[in-house]
N, C-alpha and C positions, 0 to 999 in steps of 0.2 A: 718475537716480533722482532725481525732483521733492523728492521729502517728507524724502529720507535724503539729509545729509553725510559724506561720507569725509576723511579725517582722514588722511595719511600722515607717516609717521616720516624722520628721515633717511638712508633706505636705500629709501625710494621703495615701502613697506612698505603698504599701507592697512591701517586700523586704523578697521571700521565702527561710526561711532555713531550707529546706526540713534534717527531724532525727534529726534536735536540739534541746535540749531543754534550751531557751536562757530564763534570765532575765536581764532588762535593770538600769543599776548603772549608776549616776548622779551625777554632779557634777553643780549646778543654782548657779551662782554673784556672787561666788568667788570672793573677790576683794581684792589684796594686794599691797603694795609699791613695785614700781618697777625701775628698773634703765637699761632705755632701750628705746630709740631711735637716728636713724641718724644723728640727725643734732644738735650743739655744742650745742645749749642754752637744751637740753633734758641730755645732760651730769653732770650739774648742780646740776641736784637733783634727787632726787624716784621720778614718777610722780605714778596716783592710775592707778590699769589694772585689768578690770573683766578677769574672766575666766568662761566657761560654760566647762563641757567635758560632752557627752551621749557617754554610751559603750552600746553593746551588749557583752551580757556574758552568757558565756556556765554553762550552768548547775552543778556540781557534780552529778556523778554517782551512789555516796553514800552520805543519805540521811542527807541533812544539821547539824542536829543533834544544832540547838539553837547556835551555834561552831562559831566563827570570823573565826575560821583556814580553812573552810571550802570554803569559800566566801571569792572574790575582792573586799574588802573592799575601800570606796571614801575614808578613810583616807593615805591607802595607796599611793591616787591619789593628795590626796591636797599634801601631806610630798611631793610627787615626786614635782611635782610645786614648792613650797619652797627650798627644797634642788635647779632643777634647777635656778631661778629667786636669788640665795643668792649663784651663784657662780663666781657672776661681771656681766658690766656693755652687754648687750644685742643690739646689730643695733635696727632690723629689726620681728618687734610682726611674722611675716611671719614666722621665724630663734624657735622661740622660739611654736610656733605651730604646724614644725616640732619636736621640740625633746619633746613631749606633746605627743604631736601621740606615737613615737615610746615609749616612758615614760608606755604609758594602755597599746597596743602590745607586750607591751618585757613580759606580762604576758601571760601564753597560755591560759588561762582560755578568755583573750580576742579577737576577732573577729572582733568586727569593733566599731573605736571609730569616733566623732565628735570633733574638736575644737573648739573653740571662744575667738580669745584674742581681748583686746580692748581695749583701751589708753581711755579716760576717762575723760581729761582735755588738749585734745590739739585741736578743732577747739570748740570754742566755741559758734556758730551755731550749732551743734550737738551737740547731747548727748555724743556717745561716735564716737570712726571709728574702722579699725581695719578687722582681718580676719578670716572669719571661712573658714577650711579643712579637707575630709574626708576621712583617712582608711582601709585600712579593710585589715586582714593577709591573707598573702601571701598563695595562695588555693595550697601544695604538689601536683602533681598528683603523680598518682595509679605506681608501678613498671608499667605496662599493660599497662598503657600508655604512658610513657618513652620511649617503650621497645616491642612494638607488633608484630609483625614478631616472632618476640618469642616464645610469648605467642596465636597465633593462634591457630587454633582447627585443626589437624591435628591429630584427634583420628581416621579417617577410613584407613586411612596409617600412618606404622611402620613406624620411622626414619631406613631410609636403608645408610649402611657407603656405598660411595663411591668406597673405597680399595675391596669388596666383603665382609669384615665380619660384623658381627653380629652388 
């Protein structure tokens, strides 16, 4: 496939992203202290939370030129996560995962994101508990898809006015 890149998910399934030149940017096993939890005892102290973020990012049209300004940096993602948890207590890991996904997709270069948020000290018989979500940038339909009748090909017959004019 010379002009098509295929991105594979963790299970090896291919997601064809025809015409897009992509790279994957990720943050793995970022562990931060977080004020999170819906139960009263979880409001008493911060707890360790592990974050994993995996992004499919559109490559820039221009050369990267070894310039940080030309890529989506993992520093932006980690700083964004720290800012989100720094705002105060969050009840649900689902809420935090959604906010991280929105943060990532807020950059127009990001097309797809997978976010995992895991509490590490909740269940003594498990390494972690949490959620993993996937979100994609909403595809904006072409104008012709929104207004198909306006773009139908009537090249054989010119449009005639009903009032007899041209």
